[in-house]
SEKEGU-107620 format. One record per residue: x, z, y of N, C-alpha, C, O in turn; residue in one letter. Coordinates in Angstrom, 2 decimals, m for minus. Each point is the difference from the previous one (the first is absolute). Layout:
! SEKEGU-107620
NODE      n_u      n_w      n_v     ca_u     ca_w     ca_v      c_u      c_w      c_v      o_u      o_w      o_v  resn
NODE        X        Z        Y        X        Z        Y        X        Z        Y        X        Z        Y     a
...
***
This chain:
! SEKEGU-107620
NODE      n_u      n_w      n_v     ca_u     ca_w     ca_v      c_u      c_w      c_v      o_u      o_w      o_v  resn
NODE    m0.30     9.06   m14.67    m0.79    m0.12     1.22    m1.45    m0.18    m0.37    m0.35    m0.92    m0.74     x
NODE    m0.49     1.79     1.25    m1.42    m0.16    m0.21    m0.56    m0.93     1.07     0.67    m0.30     0.98     x
NODE    m1.88    m0.14    m1.19    m0.63    m0.91     0.95    m0.65     0.74     1.16    m0.62    m0.64     0.86     x
NODE     0.74     1.97    m0.81    m0.65     0.80     1.03     0.48    m0.34     1.40    m0.79     0.08     0.95     x
NODE     2.04    m0.46    m0.78     0.54    m0.29     1.33    m0.21    m1.45     0.41     0.19    m0.35     1.17     x
NODE    m0.58    m0.49    m2.10    m0.21    m1.42     0.29    m1.30    m0.20     0.77    m0.85     0.89     0.02     x
NODE     0.70    m2.05     0.61    m1.26    m0.27     0.70    m1.18     0.11    m0.96     0.12    m0.32    m1.18     x
NODE    m1.25     0.77     1.68    m1.20     0.20    m0.82    m0.34    m1.28    m0.77    m0.05    m1.09     0.58     x
NODE    m0.17     1.24    m1.88    m0.39    m1.12    m0.83     1.16    m0.81    m0.55    m0.22    m0.97    m0.73     x
NODE     1.45     1.33     1.06     1.18    m0.75    m0.43     0.81     0.79    m1.01     0.13     1.22     0.10     x
NODE     0.41    m1.93    m1.07     0.98     0.57    m0.93     1.33    m0.70     0.25     0.04    m1.07     0.61     x
NODE     1.03     1.66    m1.08     1.31    m0.63     0.15     0.04    m1.34    m0.75     0.63    m0.95     0.46     x
NODE    m1.30     0.89    m1.60    m0.04    m1.24    m0.77    m0.70    m1.11     0.79     0.45    m1.14    m0.02     x
NODE    m1.54     1.47     0.71    m0.73    m0.98     0.81     0.84    m0.44     1.20     0.01    m1.18     0.35     x
NODE     0.68     2.10     0.26     0.89    m0.33     1.13     1.08    m0.96    m0.48     0.32    m0.97     0.70     x
NODE     0.24     1.22    m1.86     1.03    m0.89    m0.55    m0.57    m1.39    m0.29     0.67    m1.00     0.25     x
NODE    m1.88     0.94    m0.77    m0.62    m1.28    m0.32    m0.25    m0.82     1.26     0.35    m1.18     0.06     x
NODE    m0.95     1.80     0.96    m0.34    m0.72     1.23     1.25    m0.40     0.77     0.06    m1.10     0.56     x
NODE     0.93     1.96    m0.52     1.22    m0.29     0.76     0.92    m0.98    m0.73     0.82    m0.67     0.63     x
NODE    m0.96     0.59    m1.95     0.89    m0.84    m0.79     1.33     0.66    m0.31     0.89    m0.63    m0.57     x
NODE    m0.73     1.90     0.93     1.24     0.75    m0.24    m0.25     1.01    m1.13    m0.64     1.03     0.23     x
NODE     1.13    m1.32    m1.40    m0.23     0.86    m1.17     0.73     1.34     0.10    m0.25     0.90    m0.80     x
NODE     1.15    m0.78     1.77     0.76     1.24     0.16    m0.37     0.75     1.28     0.72     0.91     0.41     x
NODE    m1.83    m1.29     0.22    m0.44     0.72     1.20    m0.12     1.48    m0.32    m0.42     0.39    m1.09     x
NODE     0.79     0.43     2.06     0.01     1.44    m0.25    m0.37     0.78     1.24     0.06    m0.52     1.12     x
NODE    m0.45     1.75    m1.32    m0.25     0.92     1.11     1.33     0.65     0.35     0.68     0.55    m0.86     x
NODE    m0.31    m0.61     2.14     1.24     0.60     0.48    m0.29     1.31     0.71    m1.12     0.25     0.44     x
NODE     2.12     0.58    m0.34    m0.11     1.25     0.73    m0.35    m0.29     1.45     0.63    m0.85     0.63     x
NODE    m1.63     1.53    m0.09    m0.42    m0.25     1.38     0.84     0.77     1.03    m0.20    m0.15     1.20     x
NODE     1.12     0.96    m1.68     0.87     0.75     0.90     1.19    m0.88     0.41     1.11     0.16    m0.51     x
NODE    m1.38    m1.08     1.45     1.02    m0.94     0.46    m0.35    m0.45     1.40    m1.13     0.17     0.45     x
NODE     2.09    m0.71     0.25    m0.19    m0.52     1.34    m0.66    m1.38    m0.09     0.51    m0.90    m0.68     x
NODE    m1.64     0.74     1.36    m0.71    m1.29     0.05    m0.19    m0.37     1.46    m0.55     0.77     0.78     x
NODE     0.99    m1.97    m0.42    m0.07    m0.48     1.37    m0.78    m1.30     0.05     0.26    m0.92    m0.77     x
NODE    m1.22     0.84     1.69    m0.70    m1.24     0.28     0.77    m0.68     1.13     0.07     0.52     1.11     x
NODE     0.49    m1.68    m1.41     0.79    m0.71     1.00    m0.94    m0.57     1.05    m0.91    m0.75    m0.31     x
NODE     1.15     1.12     1.57    m0.88    m0.40     1.09     0.55    m1.15     0.81     1.15    m0.42    m0.17     x
NODE    m2.00    m0.09     1.04     0.36    m1.14     0.85    m0.27     0.36     1.44    m1.12     0.42     0.27     x
NODE     2.00    m0.54     0.63     1.43    m0.24    m0.22     0.73     1.33    m0.10     0.03     0.78     0.95     x
NODE     0.53    m0.54    m2.05     0.86     1.17    m0.26    m0.67     1.33     0.29     0.65     0.92     0.49     x
NODE    m1.93    m0.82    m0.79    m0.71     1.29     0.14    m0.43     0.45    m1.39    m1.17    m0.05    m0.35     x
NODE     2.14     0.49    m0.43    m0.25     0.42    m1.37    m0.85     1.27    m0.02     0.06     0.83     0.91     x
NODE    m0.84    m0.70    m1.97    m0.87     1.16    m0.18     0.30     0.64    m1.35     0.08    m0.69    m1.01     x
NODE     0.07     1.99     1.01     0.25     0.74    m1.24    m1.33     0.27    m0.68    m0.93     0.50     0.64     x
NODE     0.81    m0.82    m1.93    m1.20     0.25    m0.77     0.21     1.18    m0.93     1.10     0.22    m0.50     x
NODE    m2.16     0.55     0.28     0.05     1.11    m0.96    m0.65    m0.48    m1.30    m1.22    m0.07    m0.08     x
NODE     2.01    m0.25    m0.93    m0.57    m0.57    m1.22    m0.75     1.00    m0.87     0.46     1.12    m0.24     x
NODE    m1.62    m1.55    m0.20    m0.78     0.75    m0.98     0.31    m0.53    m1.41     0.09     0.76    m0.96     x
NODE     0.07    m2.09     0.88     0.27    m0.66    m1.26     0.93    m1.18     0.25    m0.19    m0.77     0.94     x
NODE     1.20     0.63    m1.79     0.94    m1.11     0.08     0.06    m0.65    m1.37     0.29     0.66    m1.00     x
NODE    m0.57    m1.95     0.95     0.07    m0.77    m1.23     1.18    m0.96     0.09     0.17    m0.68     1.01     x
NODE     0.64     0.63    m2.06     1.18    m0.85    m0.01    m0.17    m1.22    m0.87    m0.54     0.07    m1.11     x
NODE     1.02    m1.22     1.62    m0.10    m1.30    m0.67     1.33    m0.74     0.14     0.10    m0.90     0.83     x
NODE     0.91     1.26    m1.61     1.29    m0.69     0.02     0.54    m0.24     1.41     0.21    m1.15     0.39     x
NODE    m0.01     2.18     0.35     0.58    m0.13     1.35    m1.03    m0.08     1.11     0.34     0.22     1.16     x
NODE    m1.59    m0.54    m1.50    m1.08     0.05     0.99    m0.82     1.25    m0.24     0.00     0.55    m1.10     x
NODE    m0.71    m0.11     2.13    m0.83     1.18    m0.11    m1.33    m0.22     0.69    m0.11    m0.79     0.95     x
NODE    m0.90     1.49    m1.42    m1.25     0.16     0.73    m0.12     1.48     0.30     0.17     0.84    m0.88     x
NODE    m0.45    m0.52     2.14    m0.06     1.38     0.45    m1.39     0.29     0.57    m0.50    m0.74     0.84     x
NODE    m0.11     1.82    m1.33    m1.28     0.48     0.54     0.32     1.27     0.78     0.33     1.03    m0.59     x
NODE    m0.41    m1.09     1.93     0.30     1.19     0.80    m1.13     1.03    m0.03    m1.15    m0.31    m0.31     x
NODE     1.50     1.51     0.64    m0.98     1.07     0.19    m0.82    m0.37     1.24     0.56    m0.48     0.98     x
NODE    m1.85     0.69    m1.00    m0.89    m0.23     1.15    m0.02    m1.44     0.48    m0.16    m0.26     1.19     x
NODE     0.31    m0.70    m2.11    m0.04    m1.42     0.35    m0.53    m0.74    m1.22     0.49     0.21    m1.11     x
NODE    m1.48    m1.06     1.29    m0.59    m0.73    m1.12     0.74    m1.28    m0.35    m0.32    m0.64    m1.00     x
NODE     1.30     0.25     1.80     0.75    m1.23    m0.25     1.08     0.21    m1.05     0.43     1.13    m0.26     x
NODE     0.00    m2.24    m0.33     1.14    m0.05    m0.90     1.09    m0.80     0.69    m0.26    m1.09     0.51     x
NODE     1.47     1.62    m0.50     1.11    m0.64     0.69     0.99    m0.53    m1.02     0.38     0.70    m0.93     x
NODE     0.04    m1.96     1.12     0.97    m0.62    m0.89     1.38     0.07     0.65     0.15    m0.20     1.20     x
NODE     0.84     0.49    m2.03     1.35     0.08     0.52     1.03    m0.12    m1.09    m0.32    m0.26    m1.16     x
NODE     1.57     0.44     1.55     1.10    m0.08    m0.95     0.62     1.37    m0.19     0.06     0.82     0.92     x
NODE     0.39    m0.59    m2.14     0.65     1.25    m0.35     1.49    m0.16     0.25     0.66    m0.85    m0.61     x
NODE    m0.13     1.67     1.50     1.42    m0.06     0.35     0.83     0.79    m1.02    m0.53     0.81    m0.76     x
NODE     1.83    m1.06     0.76     0.90     0.67    m0.94    m0.04     1.52     0.11     0.22     0.70    m1.00     x
NODE    m0.50    m0.18     2.19    m0.03     1.45     0.19    m1.36     0.61    m0.36    m0.20     1.21     0.17     x
NODE    m0.75    m2.03    m0.66    m1.32     0.50    m0.39    m1.05    m0.08     1.09    m1.17     0.24    m0.26     x
NODE     1.58    m0.58     1.46    m0.97    m0.15     1.09    m0.74    m1.33    m0.14     0.44    m0.89    m0.73     x
NODE    m1.56     0.76     1.43    m0.81    m1.21    m0.06    m0.21    m0.50     1.42    m0.34     0.77     0.90     x
NODE     0.55    m2.06    m0.70    m0.30    m0.66     1.28    m1.17    m0.95    m0.23     0.11    m0.96    m0.76     x
NODE    m1.22     1.23     1.43    m1.22    m0.79    m0.18    m0.16    m0.99     1.13     0.37     0.27     1.14     x
NODE    m0.91    m1.44    m1.46    m0.16    m1.05     0.99    m1.41    m0.57     0.08    m0.30    m0.77     0.91     x
NODE    m0.59     1.12    m1.87    m1.36    m0.52     0.08    m0.98     1.03    m0.53     0.37     0.92    m0.73     x
NODE    m1.64    m1.09     1.11    m1.05     0.94    m0.39    m1.17    m0.77    m0.61    m0.30    m1.13     0.40     x
NODE    m0.34     1.76    m1.35    m1.18    m0.55    m0.66    m1.09     1.07     0.00     0.26     1.16    m0.28     x
NODE    m1.47    m1.57     0.61    m1.13     0.93    m0.05    m0.54     0.14    m1.42    m0.66     0.98    m0.32     x
NODE     0.95    m1.97    m0.53    m0.53    m0.05    m1.35     1.14     0.12    m1.02     0.95    m0.78     0.04     x
NODE    m1.05     1.74    m0.94     1.06     0.23    m0.98     0.21    m1.20    m0.90     1.15    m0.37    m0.27     x
NODE    m2.21    m0.25    m0.21     0.11    m1.17    m0.86     0.77    m1.11     0.71     0.89    m0.61    m0.59     x
NODE    m1.22     0.35     1.84     0.70    m1.04     0.76     1.47     0.36     0.20     0.86    m0.88    m0.01     x
NODE    m0.56     2.15     0.19     1.39     0.44     0.13     0.76    m0.30    m1.29     1.14    m0.47     0.05     x
NODE    m1.75     0.75    m1.20     0.65    m0.30    m1.28     0.23    m1.49    m0.15     1.05    m0.42    m0.48     x
NODE    m2.01    m0.39     0.87     0.12    m1.45    m0.12     1.04    m0.56     0.98     0.53    m1.08    m0.21     x
NODE    m0.26     1.83     1.28     0.95    m0.44     1.01     1.46     0.26    m0.36     0.91    m0.44     0.70     x
NODE    m0.69     1.14    m1.79     1.38     0.32    m0.41     0.78    m1.25    m0.38     1.17     0.09    m0.37     x
***
């Protein structure tokens, strides 16, 4: 994996250092990602980038500057429950 798909100025090594997850990885973005809504108004996100952190994920959607945190389900889909405007803060929130 090259750093070309990562957020500008970030390397996978830096993401691992900030997140504290030495095995953080880039996952295939071809998966179902849902933002869980309140009350029960879920929204489907189109992922541009999905980063995996031992069962948790950060998702950067196409046409959206936010990062969404969620869990990776057994079927490969992601259910997100929170959003961060800042990538660094999203990593620290893991």
